[in-house]
N, C-alpha and C positions, 0 to 999 in steps of 0.2 A: 544528413548524417543521423544514424540511429543513436538513440539515447536510452538509458536505462536507470533503474533505481533499485537499490536493495535497502530495505528498512527493517531494522530489528527492533521489536517491541518487547517489553518485559512486563507483562501483566502479573499482578498478584495472583496466586493460585486460585483464589475464590472467583476471579474474573476471567480466567484463562479460556474457558469454553465460550463465554460471551464474546470475548475478544476475537477468537477464531471465527465466530459467526460474523462479526462485524467486518473482518478482513475479507471474508468470502463475498459479502455484499459489495464492498468497494471493488473487488476484482471483477465482479459481474458488470458493474457500471463501466469500469475502465475498458473491459473487453467489448462493450457495446459502442465505443466511440471510434470514429475513423482514425486510422493510423496506430492504434494500439495493437502491437504484435503478440503480446503475451502478458498475462497477469496471474500470478499464482500465490498461494499461501503455503508456507513451509513451516515446520516446527522443529525446534531443537529442545533439549532438556529444559532450558529456562527461557527460551524466546519464541515469539511468533514472528515469522519473517515474511515480509511482502517483497516479491520480486516482480518487476514489470519492465517491459521493453516497448519502445515506440519508434515509428519511422523518423520522427523529428522532434525537436524541442517544442515546436508549435503544437504537434499532436499531443505531447505530454501535457502541455498547459491546457489544452481543450479537454482532455480527459479529467483533469483535476477540477476544472470548472463544472463539468458534468456531475462529478461527485458532490460538489458543493450545492449545485442546483437540485440534486436529488435529496438533499437534507440529511445525508448520512452522517453518523456520529464519528468524527475522526479527531476529536479534541483530545489532547494530552491532559490527563487529570489524575486524581488520587488512585484510580484503578490500576495504574502502572507503578511498578516498584522502583523504576529508575528511568531516566530520560531515554528517549528513542535514539537510535543510531541510524542516521540516514546517509547513504552514499549514493551520489549521483554519478552516472557513468556516461561516457561518450565513446562510440566506436572509432577506432583509429584507422 
């Protein structure tokens, strides 16, 4: 079953460009893992939005393990103005 994720991040204005670059790096790693169908970075007026889709929950887990192994900075910290909003999806 295909699964997906939409994550809205709210970086402070001073960190917005840095945050966009970080999301692009994560997307590159996700796309390099088996079973990742798509990974994109979108922007709205106040948010940086990550949208990804995988062939399965196992593929999603493997992608995030690859992000962790790559040592990419994905921690929530003071650079973000408010908590992230993450929605996990499953195809019906």
